[in-house]
N, C-alpha and C positions, 0 to 999 in steps of 0.2 A: 504494500500500500504506500501511497505517496506521502512524503514528509515535506510540507510546504509551510514555512514558518513566517511569522511577521518579523519586522525589523525596524530599527530606528533610522528612518530614511534621512538622507541629506538632500535637500532640494532647494530650488531657487526661491528667493524672497518673492512674495506674491506680486509686487509691483514690477518685478524684473523678469518673470518667467518667460514672457513672450520674446524677450531679448536674449535670454540665456540658452534655452534648449535649442539644439541644432540638429539638422539632418546628419547622417553619417558622413564623415569627412570625405569618404570615397565617392560620394554622390555629387561633389562640386568639381567644376573645372578649375584650373589654376587661376583663371581670371576671376571667376565667381568667388573663390576662396579669398583672394586678396581684397576684393571689394567688401566682403563680409567683415574681414579682419580690420580693414581701414575704417569702416563706417560704424562698427558696433563694439564698444569696449567691453560689453558684458557677455558676448557670445561665448559659449563653451568651447568654440573653436580656438580661442586663445589658450585654453588649457592643452588641447590636443596639438596645437601648433605654437609652442612657446617661443620659437625663434623669431617670430614676427616682431615682438615688442623690443627685444634687445638687439636685433639686427645681426646676431652672431649665428651663423649656420652650424648646425650639429647634424651628425649622421643619423638618419632614421633607425630606431631600434638600439642605438648605442646607449651606454649607461649615462653619458652626458645628456643626451636628449631626454631620457626617461626621468632623470633627476630634475630636469627643468619642467617636465610635465607635472611631476609631483609638487614642485615648488609653486607652480602657477595655480594648481588646484588648492593648495593650502592658503594661498593668498586670496583666492575667491572666498574661502571660508572666513579668513581673518577680516576681510572687507565686508562681510555679511551679505555678499551676493548670494551665498548659500546659507540656509538655516538648518539646524539639526533638530529633528523631532525628538521629544523627550521620552515618548512611550513607544513600545513595539507596535507597529501598525501594518496593516495592509493598505494598498492603494488601488482604488478602482480607476482605471483609465479608459476613456472613451475617445475614439477618433471618428470624425465624420468626413468622409472623402468621396467625392463623386456620387453623393446621395446614398452611400453605403455607411451603416453605423457598425462599428466594431467596439465591443466592450469586453475588457479583460481585467484580471486581478494581478497586481504586482506583489510578489513575495519572493522568498528565497528557497531554492531547491537544495536538496541534500546531495553531497558528492557520493554518499553511500548508495543513494538511489541510482546514481549513474553507474557505479561499480556493479550493482546487483541486477541491473536491467529493468528496474522499475521505470527509469527514463529510457525510452525507446529511441533508437537512432535509425536513419535510413540513408546516411551519407558517410562515405569514408573520409577520414581526416588525414592530413599530411603531418608526419612527425615533426618536420622542420618548422612548420607554422605553429603547431602545438607548443613547441619549445619557445618560440619567439613570444607568443602570447603569454605563456607562463612567466617568462622573464619580465614582461611588461607588468603583469599583475604583482610579481614579487617586489618590484621596485616602487611602483605607483601606489599599490595597496588599495585600489578601489575598483568597483564595477560601475560603469557609467551608462552602459547600454544593455538592457536585459535580453537574455535568450528568449526566443519566442517559442512557447509551448502550446500544445493543444491537449485537451482531455475530453472524454465523453461527457456530454451534457449531464449535469446533476440537478435535479429539480429543486433541491434545498438551496444549493449555491445560487442557482438562477433566481430564486425568490428573494434571497438575501441581497443579491446584487440589485435587483429591480427596486427593492425598498430603499437602498442607499442612494441610487441615482435619481430617485424622486425628490431628493433634498438638494439644496444649493451646493454646487461644487466649490472646492477650494480654489481651483483654477478653471477658467473658461476663456479661451482666447483663440484667435485664428492667425494663421501664418500666411505669408505672401504666396504660397503655392495653393491657396484656397482650401486649406485643410483646417478643420476646427478641432481643438483639443480640450478635453475636460478631465479633471482629476479630483477625486474625493479621497481625503485622508480618513481611514477607518481605524480609530484608536480606542474606541469604546471597548472596554475589556470584555463585556459579554458578547459583542459582535465578533471581536477578534477570536475569541475562544470557539464560537460556533463555526466560523470559517475554517479554522485550523482543524477542528475535529471532523468537519465534513470532508476536507481534502484527504484526511487519513482513511477515508472509505473509497477513494479513487484508486483503482488497481494499477493504473499505469498512465504516464504522461508521455507525449510524443514531441520530439524536437521538430518544430516546423522550420526554424531558421536559427542558426547559431551553433552548429556542431563543433566548430573549432573553439568557440568561447567555452562551451561545456567541457570539452576535453582538456583544455588548458587549465580551467578552474579545478577540475578533478585532480589533474597532475600536480598543481600547486598544493592542494590540500594533502595529497599523499606525501609530498616532500616535507611539508611542515609537520605532519604526523610523525614521520620517521625521525625528524630532528627533535621531537618532543614526545617521547614514548609514554609519558603520563597524561597525554591529552584526554579531555573529558568527552569530546564530541560536540561540545557546545561552543567551541572557539569559532570565531567568525570565518576562518578559512575552511570550515567544514560545510559551508554553504556558498551559493552564488546567486546573483540576481536573475530573476526570470519574470516574464509576464505570461499568465496562464489564461488562454482563451478556450471557452467551450467550443466544440467542433462547429457549431452553427454560427459562431462569431468570427471565424476565419474564412478567407476566400483564397483559393488556389487559382492563380492565373496560368495561362499557357506561357511557355518559354520557347521562343521560336528561333529559327536558324537562318542565316544568310551566308552564301558561299561565293567566293571571289571568281571562280571560273568553272567550266564544265569538264575539266580534266581532259582537254583536247577533243571532246565530242562536239559535234554540231547540235543545235537545238533539236533538230529532227531525229538525229541518232539517239540523243538522250531520251527523248519521249518514247521512241520505239523500244528502247531497253526497259524503261519504266513500265511499259504496257505488259511486260512479261509477269510482273508481280502486282500490278495495280490496275484497277479499272479507272480509266481517265475520261473526264468530261471537261470540255472547254467551257469557261464561264464568262468570257469576254473581259471588258475593262472595269466592270463594277467590282468593288472590294469583295472578296470571298473569304469567309471565315469557316473553319471546320464545324460541322453540325453534330458530330457524334464521335465516339471512340473509333480509332482506326480509319478515320477520314482526315485527310490532310489537304491544306491549300498550298498551291504553288504559284509563284509569280515569275514569269519567264517571257522575255521578248515583248513586254507590254501587255501581256494577257494573263488572266487568272485561270487556274485549272483546279478541279477537284480530283484528288487521288484517293480511291477506296482500296484499301489493302484486300487482296484476294484471300479467301478462306484458308488456303493452304499455307500462308505465311503467318497466320495469327494463331498463337498458342496460348489460349486463355488460362490454361492450367499452370503456366509459368508466371510467377509474380513479377519478375523483372522483364522477361522476354516478351510479355504481352503489353508492356508499356509502349505507347506510340513513339517515345523518344528512342527506345530500343529498336523498334521496327524500322524507323527512319535510318538509323545508323547501320543496321544489319543488311538492309536491302537497297539503300540508296547511297548514303554517304560513304560507306566503306567500299562496296564493290564497284560502284559507278564513278564516284568522285575521288576515290583514293584518299579519303579522310578516315584515319583509323584511331587517332588519339585526340579526342575533343578538347583535352586540357592544354595541349601543346601546339596543335596545328594552327598556323597563322592564316590559313585560307578560309577558316570558318569564324563567324562571330555570332553573338546571341542577342536577341531583342526581347525584352520583357513584354508580356501580353498586355500590360496596362497601357502600352503605347499604341495598341491596335494594329490592324492589318495595314493601315496606311503607312506605318513606319517601315514595314517590310517593302512595300512598293517604293517608298522614297529611297531606301537603301540601294535598291536595284537601279532606279532611275538616276541616281547620282553617278553611276558608272563605276563605283567601287566594288560592286558585287554583280554577279551574273544571274543568280537565282535565289529565291527566298522560299522557305517552307514554314507554313503555319501549322501548329499542332493543337489538338483538342486538350483542354486542361486535365491534369491528373485529378482524380476524385479522392476525397479524404479516405474512403475505404481502401483504395489502392495503396495509398501511402501507409496506412496502418498495417495492411496485410504484409507489405514488404518489411516493415519494421518488426512485426510480430514473428516473421519467419526468418529473422536475422539476415535479410538480404540488403543489398545496397543499390540505390538508384544510379543511373548514369548521370554524369555531370550536367548541370543546368537543365534539370527536368521540371522543376517547379519554381514559380515566382509567387511568394506568399505575401499577402497584405493582411494587416497593416504593417508599415515600416515604422519603427519606434524612433523617437528623438533621443539623442545623447544628452545627458545631463539633466533630464527631467526629474528623475529620482535616482540617487546614488547610494550604493551599498559599500560601506567601509569594510575592508578585509582585515584592518588592523585594530579595530576598536571592540 
C-alpha cells in the first residue's frame, strides 16, 4: 500500500507566487530565458540559473554551479520570497488549461515504495543521468518540481478533494501562457490524517512523468541510509516530492514523429512499401488526426494519409508490441527509414500532441523534414498494464498533462 505523507512545504509568498513559479527551464529558448531573467527578479529561474546575477559562468552540473544554486535558493528564503509552512500539510493543486481542469494532491512519496514496486514504472532510466540528478539533490538539498503520479480513483479522496476546492484557494493566478493555477494548503490535522490514511489503502501508484527524478531520489536516500545505519525512516531523505492525480484527472496526449528524409526512397516507392503492412487512404490537404488505436496519420508531399495497421502486424497480447509507437518503429521507421535507435538518431524528432497535427504539417512544410507521423494517444490502461507486467515503453511514447511549475511548493531534503 502507498505511503504518501504530508510535509512542511516551502512556497512563494502569496503576493509573489505569480512571479516566482516557473515552467521547467528546458521549456525556454535561450532568448526567452534571458528575457525572463532580465525582467523578473523573483522568478525561480534565478535559482536554477544563478550565473545570470553574478555574471560568472560555471559549468552545468559542477559543484561550483550547484553550490551557487543552493546559495540562490537560501537567499530567496532569507529575503522571504519563500515562506515555510509550520505544520505538515498536503497541497491541492488545480490547473486549468485549454478548458481542461486537472486536480491533484501534492505530498511526499516513500523511497521504500519505489524499492518494493508499490511505485510502478514504465520507462527505463539512464544510470549517468540518475547519478547527475542524485548529485544535484545531494548538494542542493531540495525538490522543486514534483514527480507526476497517477493512482486509481478513490471515492473518499475524491470527496475530500471536492470539499477542499469548494473553499477559497491560497493561490489563484494565471500565467502568460493562458494557464490558470490554484493551490489550497491543507493543514487541518483531521483532514491531513484522513488523506494520509486513505492513501494507505491505495495499492499502487504509477509514475506518469519523472522517472529519473524518482530514481535519483531513491538512490540518494539509499546512500544516506548507508552513511547513517541508525536511520529511523522518518528522515527527510526517505521521501521525495510528488503530485498525485487520480486517473481521471490526467490526460495522455499523443507523441508524434517527424523524419528528415525517406532513406533514399521516392514518395511513390515509400507508399508502395507501406501498403504491404498498412491499408492506406489518401485524405487530401485537411488536417488528419488518428481516430483509433493502430490508425496513424501521415503527412507527405503536401497530402495527409490514413494508415491502418493490417491485422497480421498487430499483436494485442503483447503489452509493448501492441503499442502504436512500437508498430511504427517495427514496420516503418526501422525497416523502411533505417531508424533503429530513437534516442540517438539525428534524423528523427518528436512533436508533442498538445501542438496538434498542424505542427506536424508545419515541420514538413519548413523543408527540414520529409514526412510526419501522427499516433493515437496511449490509454491509461495500456500504461498501467505495461507497468504492472514490468515492461518498458519505447522512448517518447506519451506526453502527459498537466506540466507542473518549478518552485510552486518545495520539499527540503535536509530539514
